[in-house]
C-alpha positions in Angstrom: 0.1 0.0 0.0 0.9 3.0 -1.2 1.7 6.1 1.6 -0.4 8.7 1.7 0.3 11.7 2.9 -1.5 15.1 4.0 -0.3 18.4 4.7 -1.8 21.9 5.6 0.1 25.2 5.4 1.9 26.8 8.1 3.3 30.5 8.2 7.5 30.6 7.7 8.8 33.4 10.0 11.0 36.1 8.1 8.4 36.0 4.9 6.1 38.7 3.2 1.9 38.5 3.5 -0.5 39.8 1.7 -3.8 41.2 3.1 -7.2 43.1 1.5 -6.9 46.7 1.2 -10.8 47.4 2.2 -11.8 46.1 5.6 -15.0 44.3 3.7 -12.4 42.4 1.8 -11.6 40.0 4.5 -15.1 38.2 4.6 -14.7 37.7 0.6 -11.7 36.2 1.4 -12.7 34.2 4.1 -15.4 33.3 2.2 -13.6 31.4 -0.5 -14.1 28.0 1.1 -14.5 25.3 -2.2 -17.6 26.6 -4.0 -16.3 27.4 -7.4 -16.4 32.0 -8.0 -14.4 32.5 -11.1 -16.8 33.3 -12.9 -18.2 36.2 -10.8 -14.9 36.4 -9.4 -13.7 40.6 -9.0 -10.5 41.1 -8.0 -9.8 41.8 -5.1 -7.8 44.5 -3.9 -4.4 43.4 -1.6 -1.4 45.0 -0.4 2.3 43.5 1.0 2.9 43.5 4.5 6.7 43.7 4.0 7.8 44.0 7.7 6.8 42.8 11.3 5.1 45.7 14.0 8.7 46.3 14.7 9.7 47.6 11.2 11.8 44.5 10.4 11.7 43.8 7.1 10.2 40.5 5.8 11.6 38.6 2.4 9.5 38.4 -0.5 7.7 35.3 -0.7 6.9 33.2 -3.8 3.8 32.2 -1.6 3.0 34.8 0.7 1.1 34.2 3.2 -2.8 35.3 3.2 -3.6 32.5 5.3 -4.4 29.2 6.8 -7.2 28.8 4.2 -5.8 30.2 1.3 -2.7 29.7 -0.6 -1.4 33.1 -2.5 0.4 32.3 -5.7 3.2 34.8 -7.4 4.0 34.7 -10.4 7.2 32.3 -10.7 5.2 29.6 -8.0 2.0 30.1 -10.5 4.2 28.8 -13.3 6.1 26.5 -11.1 3.3 24.1 -9.4 0.3 26.2 -11.2 -0.4 22.6 -13.4 -0.1 20.3 -10.6 -3.3 21.9 -8.6 -5.0 23.0 -12.4 -7.9 20.4 -11.7 -8.3 21.0 -7.6 -9.6 24.3 -7.7 -9.3 27.5 -9.7 -7.1 30.6 -9.7 -8.5 34.0 -8.8 -6.5 36.5 -9.6 -5.5 39.3 -7.2 -5.4 42.9 -7.7 -1.9 44.6 -5.8 -2.0 47.4 -5.1 1.7 48.8 -6.2 1.1 46.8 -9.4 4.7 45.5 -9.1 3.6 41.9 -9.4 0.8 39.1 -10.5 -0.4 37.3 -7.3 -3.6 34.8 -7.3 -5.7 33.5 -4.6 -6.5 29.4 -5.4 -9.7 28.6 -4.1 -9.6 24.8 -3.5 -12.9 23.3 -5.3 -12.1 19.7 -4.2 -15.0 19.5 -0.6 -14.7 16.0 0.1 -16.3 14.1 2.7 -12.3 12.2 4.1 -12.2 13.4 7.7 -12.5 10.2 10.3 -14.6 12.1 12.8 -14.2 9.1 15.4 -10.3 8.3 15.2 -9.5 12.4 14.6 -9.4 14.5 17.5 -12.7 17.0 16.6 -14.0 20.0 19.7 -17.4 20.9 19.0 -19.8 23.4 19.9 -21.4 22.8 22.7 -24.7 23.9 21.7 -24.7 23.4 17.9 -22.6 20.4 17.7 -20.8 21.9 14.9 -17.1 21.2 14.6 -14.8 23.8 16.6 -11.8 22.5 16.1 -9.7 19.7 14.3 -7.0 18.7 17.0 -5.7 15.2 15.5 -6.7 14.7 11.7 -7.5 11.2 10.7 -8.6 10.4 7.2 -10.2 7.7 5.2 -7.1 7.0 3.3 -9.5 5.3 0.1 -10.5 9.0 0.2 -8.0 11.3 -0.3 -6.0 8.8 -2.5 -5.0 11.6 -5.6 -6.1 14.5 -4.2 -3.0 16.9 -4.8 -5.1 19.7 -2.9 -8.7 19.2 -0.7 -11.2 21.1 1.8 -13.3 19.0 4.2 -17.0 19.9 5.0 -15.7 20.4 8.8 -12.9 22.7 8.4 -12.3 26.0 6.5 -8.1 24.7 6.3 -7.3 23.3 2.9 -5.2 20.4 2.8 -2.4 19.6 0.5 -1.2 16.4 -0.6 2.5 14.7 -0.4 2.6 15.5 -4.3 1.7 18.8 -4.3 4.2 19.6 -1.7 6.7 17.6 -3.0 6.1 20.3 -6.4 6.6 23.1 -4.8 9.6 22.0 -2.4 11.4 21.1 -5.7 10.9 24.2 -7.3 12.2 25.7 -4.7 9.3 28.2 -3.8 9.7 31.4 -0.8 7.8 31.4 1.4 6.2 28.1 1.7 5.8 26.0 4.8 3.7 22.8 5.5 3.1 20.6 8.2 2.3 16.9 7.8 -0.8 16.3 9.0 -1.5 12.6 8.6 -0.1 9.8 6.9 -1.2 6.5 6.2 
């Protein structure tokens, strides 16, 4: 049996972030949840955050951080691994206010009921029973086989298959951090 690996993105200290310019666009970015939006998408204006709170400069990133629910690609990253991810979602253009680069937000459109809730460390809201947090991820191996990127209905996080993380690593893309959350 082939080993299956599932990762999620994590912040890499020292690399730049991007964030929406307009307050209301934070919600629009957060709502990118696996539902295809390509035909009605209007590029959200974003700016680069190039320094931390103390003014220490961050390094440019091929994959600037926006959050654990999203992947942002610069041109170099898009060219290097866009083909690997193409069947798993859609690339939504972002409007970088300084106009120096093209950026895309990757909307993972494969939502797969792959989380084994009974075996995972799931914490629920007492009032509704909805999933609040997944402390430990356990997936059904047959449901994640061959997936390069996916979401689960229980959480906003995006997950990447080992093939995708290997492709990103092989391309030496900066700013990308991954945490192995499960392997078969």
